[in-house]
N, C-alpha and C positions, 0 to 999 in steps of 0.2 A: 414600531414595525420590526418584525423579526428579520434576522440577517439574511435569510435565503428565501424570503417570500417571493413566489412566482418563478423560482428557479427549478430546473430539472437536473438531478444528479445521478450519474451512474457510479456504482461502487462495486468494483470487482473484489473477490475474496469476501463477499458480503455475509457469508455464514460464519466466518471466524470471529475471534475476539475483537480485534481492532476494527475490522470491516463492519461487524454488527453494531458496535458502539458508535461508529461514525454514521451508520444508517439511522439509528435512533436519534442522534444529536441533530443531524441534518433535517430529518423530518420534523423534529421539534422546533427547528428554526424556520419552518415554512416550506421546505423543498418537497417536490415530488421525487421519489427515489426509486431507482431500479437496482435491486441487489442482484449481483451476478456471482455464481459460484459453480463448481463442478457438479455434475449429476451425482446424486447420492449424498451431497454435503449437508442437506437440511436447510438449504437456502429458502425454500418455501415456508418452512416453519419459522425461520427468522423474520421473514416479511410479515407473517401473520402476527407474530409476537409484538412487533413494533406497531403495526396497525397504521391507520390513516392512509395517506397517498403513497404507500410503499408496495411495490410489486417485486416479484422474483423471476429470474431467468436462469435456467441451468445451462451452462456452457463450459467447454474447455477453452480457456483463454489463449491456448497456443494454436488453435485451429482458426484460420482466417475466415472461413465461412461462418463459423459459430460466433466469432467476434462481430462480423457484419450483422449477424442475426440479432445480437443483443443491442447493438447500436440502433438498428431499425426498429426494434421493439420499443426502445425509449422514445424515439421520434413519433412512432405511430400511437403509442399509448398516451404520452404526455405533451406532444407537440413540438419537441425539440430537445436539445441538450445544451446546458450551460456549464456543467461541471463534470469532469471525468476524473474520478479518484481511482487510479490504477494501483490497486493494493494487493492483488492476488500474488501469493508466493509460497514456495515450498522450501523446506530446509535441506533436503537431500540426506546424504549419509554423513556420519562422523567417523571418517576413515583416513588413514595416511594416504597421501597423494599417490604413491606408487601402487597402492592397493585399491584405489577408488574405481568402482565399476564404471566403465565408459557409458553404459546405458543410463546410469543414474545421473552422471554429469550432464549428458545430453538432455535428459528430462528436466533437470533443474534449470538449465539455460532456456529450454523451450518455454517453460512457464514464466520464469522470473525476468527473462530478457525479451524473447520473442513475444510473449504475452503482453508485455508493456508496449513494445513497438507497434504491434498490431492494433492495440486499443488506441494508442495515440494517433496512429495513421487514420483509423476509422473515425475518430472524433473530429478531425479537422474541419470537414465540410459542415457537419451539423453546428459546430461552434461558430464557424464563419457566418452561417445563416442567422445566428442570434446576435451578430455584431461583436463576437468575442466571447471570452469566458476563461475558465481556469482548469488546468490539468495539474493534478497533484499525484506524484509518483512516490510510492513507498520504497525507500532504500533501506538502509540500516547503518548502525555504527560500523558494521563491517564493509560499508561502502567507502570508507576512508582509512580503515585499519584492517587488521586481520586477526583471526584466531586459527590455531593449528587444526588440521584434520577437517576443515570445512572448505576445501578448494573450490567446489562448485558454487556454494552459496556466496562466498567472498567474491569470487569472480563476477557473479551475476549482480551483486549489489554495487560493485564498482562500475559495472557497465551501464546501469541505468542512470547513474549520475552524469556520465558523459553524454548519454542519449538526451537527458533533460537539457543540458547546456546547449547542445546543438539545436534542439527543437525550440528552445526559448529564443534563440537568435533568429531562426527562420520565421517564427510565428508572431514576433512582437508587432510587426506591421499590421497584423490582423486583430490586434487587441486580444490575443490569446496568450495568457500567462502560463508558464510551465515551471514548476518547482518540485523539489524533492523534500520529503520528510524523512528524518533519520531517527527512528525510534531506538531506544536502548532496550535493555532487558524488560520485557513486559509480561504480565501475568495472563498468558493466553494458552490455549491448547497446544500450540507449537512449542512453547517453553516447557509444558508438561511432558511432551514427547522427548524433548532433549534431556530432561531430567531422568526419565525412565530409561533412556538408552545407556545411561552411565552404569546402571545396575545398582546404584545407591542414590535414589532420587533426593531424599531428604538431605543427605550429606552434600550432594552437588549443589542443591538450592542454597544451602547455608554458605558454601564456599563462594558461589557467584555473588550472593548479596554482599559478602564482605569486601568484594572488589569495587562496589558501587559507592561513590562518596555519600549519597543520600541513604545508603544501607537498606534499600528496598527496591522491589520491582515497580515499574509504572503500572497503573491501572489503565485498561484500554481506553476509558473515557478521557484520560489525560492526553493520550496521543490523539484521540479524535478531536479534542479542542484545538490543537494546533492545525490539524487538517481543516477544521472549520474556518480558522483565520485565513488560511491560504485559499480556500474556496470562495470566500466572501469578498465583498468590495473593501473590507478593511485592509486588505493587502493589495490594493489596486496598482501600486507602483513596484510590486515585488515580482520579479521574474528572473529565472536563470540561477537560482540559488538553492542551497540546502539549509534546512532548519531542523535542529536537533532537539529532541525531548528525551534525554538520556540519563538524568540524575547526576550528571557530572562525569560520566565515564570517559568521554573523549578528552576532557581537560586532564584527567589523571593519566590516561594512556599517552598523552603527548608531553607530559612533564619530564624534565630531565631526570635521569635515573638516579642521580646523586642528590 
């Protein structure tokens, strides 16, 4: 029996590197999957490429009505919701805090924090009707550490870890598990944009890789496999925690400087 046979999963950020990889993996493990991403993201093409019981829904995850829309679509199309993978996120600007555009800061928090909160809130009743389930929130290594010039992104990724912990306590009685995944540097379009913003993408990529103990970026499928564990019954006693797939970065960042 496959690990997600008979389950229904919603995956936000489903057109991107990690979200698309998770969609393919979850579908291969037997789930019916609704991929959600912003209009114009190519989410429909991602669903067609994966095939099987995979559908697409274009939505702005920071808009409450559109979030309710994707949740209703999953229930109407597949009969319910068992897994909510709240993965959508944007990086914002790479700018000193004193120069950071307020409108960019607000947009990053709208997508990365409000988008998660709205998705979590909308998922509760469908999950309860199925007797429980799993919510997996994508944070980041910047959810417990920081990098300079990324004030909005760092703030947002800290925030969702706190949100996850509170939700896990509230929802444990309903057999709804809530956890965060903490990816490290991953070979995705987001990482490509960060490289390009430096003006010397190849040099930046080499510099970043040199800081990773495993000396390489994660492949999206490697992050998706940890998401699968948290979505499945293999993690049936796991709630309220963060799980890193980071190639050893956090271990090195928290080591004594001497």
